[in-house]
N, C-alpha and C positions, 0 to 999 in steps of 0.2 A: 403488702397486705396491711390494711389499716383497720381491721375488725376490732371494735371496742375502743378506738382511739377517740378522745373526747375533743370536740371543737366548738367554738363560739362564733359569734356573728362577725368577729373581727379576724378570722382565720383566712389566710390567703392560700388558694389552691392553684396548682398548675393549670394553665389554660386547657379547657376541653375534659378535665377530670370530673367525673360524676360522683362527687363526694356524698351527695344525698343517698346514693344506693351503694356506696363502697363498703358499709359496715361500720363506718365511723359514727359516733353518737354526738348529736348537737341539734340545733334548730332545723326543723324540716327533714331530719334524717328518716329514712325509709328502711327499716329492718324487717318489713314484713315477709320478704322472700328469703331471708337469711336463715339457715338452719343452724341454731346455736344452743338448743336444748338447755343444759345445765350451766352453761357458761355464764349467764346473767343472774343466776341465783346469788343473792347477798351483794350485787354490784353497787358500788358507791357512785350515785349520780347527783349527789347533793350540790346545791348551789349552781345548777346548770340551767341553761336556757334550752328546754326541749319542746318549745312551742311549735305545734304542727307536726312534731315527729311521729312516725308510725312505729310503735312498739307492740303491735297487736300479736295475739297468740304466742306470747312468750312466757317462760317460766322466770318469774321476777319475785319469787318468794324472798322476804327479808331484804329486798333492795332498799337503798337509802336515797330517796327523793327529796329529802328536807331542804328547804329553802330554794326549791326549783321552780322555774316557770314552766308549767305543763299545760299552758293555755291551748285549747283545740288539739291536745296530744291524743293520738289513738292508742288506747291500752286494751281495746275490746278483745274478749276471749283470753286474756292473760290471767295467770295465777299470781295474785298479789298478796297472798297470805303474809301477815307480818311485815308488810312494806311500811317504811317510815315516810309520811307525806307532811310531817310538821312543817308549818310555816310556807307551805307550798300553795300555788294558785293553779287550780284545775277548772277555771272558767271554761265552759263549752267542750270539756274534754269528753271522750267516748270511753266510758268504763262498762259498756254493755257486755252482758254474759261473762263477767269476771267473778272471781272468788276473792272476797275481801273479808278475811277472818282475822280477828285480833289486830286490827289496824287502827291507829288513832287518827281521826280525821277532825279532831276538835278544833273549832274556830277557824277552819279554812273555807276558801271560795269554791263552791261546787255549783254555783249558778249556771243555768243552762246546760248543765252536764247530763249525758245520757248514761243512766244507770239501770236501764230496762234489762229484765232477765238476769239481775245480779243477785248474789247471795252476800247479804250484809249480816255478819254474826259476830257477837262479842266485840262491839265497836262503840267508841266514844265520838259521837258526832254532835256533842253539845256546842251550842253557838255557831254551828256551821251555817253558811249562806247556801240554801238549797232552791233559792227562788228560780222559778221556770224550769227546774230540773225534771227529767223524765225517769219515773220510777216504775214504769209499766211492768207488771208481772215481777216485781222485785220482791224478794224475801227478805224480811227484817226480823232477826231473833236476837234478843238481849242487846238492843241499841238504845243509847241515850241520846235523845233528840231535844233535850232541854235546851230553851233559849235559841233553837234553831229558826231560821227564816224559811217557812214552808209556803210562801205565797206563790200561787201559780204552779205548784207542783203536781205532776200527774201521777196519782196513786192508783189508777185503775188496775184491777185485778191483782193487786199487791196482797202479800199476807204478812201478818204482824204477830209476833210471839214475844211478849214482854218488851214492850217499846215504852220508854219514859218520855214524856212530853213535857215535864216540868222538873225543877230541881228535886233530887231525891233526898229525903230526910234520913238520918242514919238508922232509925228504928221503925220507920213507916214507909216501906217501899210500896208504891201503887203502880200498877201497870194497866195498859190499855188491852 
């Protein structure tokens, strides 16, 4: 059983072993059919290559993804409340239908990311690259987007409640 064993692109597997669907975690891992419920809460996946991995519909609250490569990673339908994405690359990732509450996404790459039908609440997204991201039907509440790159973003049918689009002054908060 290799469930939750971490691997990278240099790992050598026995011939014929289907590591991508074994429950091990690394590039192109497919955990979509693995029943793991609370096992992944708070898991440390920092400094890992998880590009192309399928971590959809998982309980990943307080997971540590810091310094990780999450390019085109599928996290759709997952609970990501409190997760740490600092210094991570989420280019082209699928974060649709996720809960992102109290997550620090400050300064990271979210370009071409799918955030449709997502709840973004109490989040620092200042200086984030959201170029060409899909925020269709996304709910933003108490989100700081100051300095963010919003070029080409799909905001159709999104809802906004206290969203900051410029640096906040200490005594004069303005919201959209």
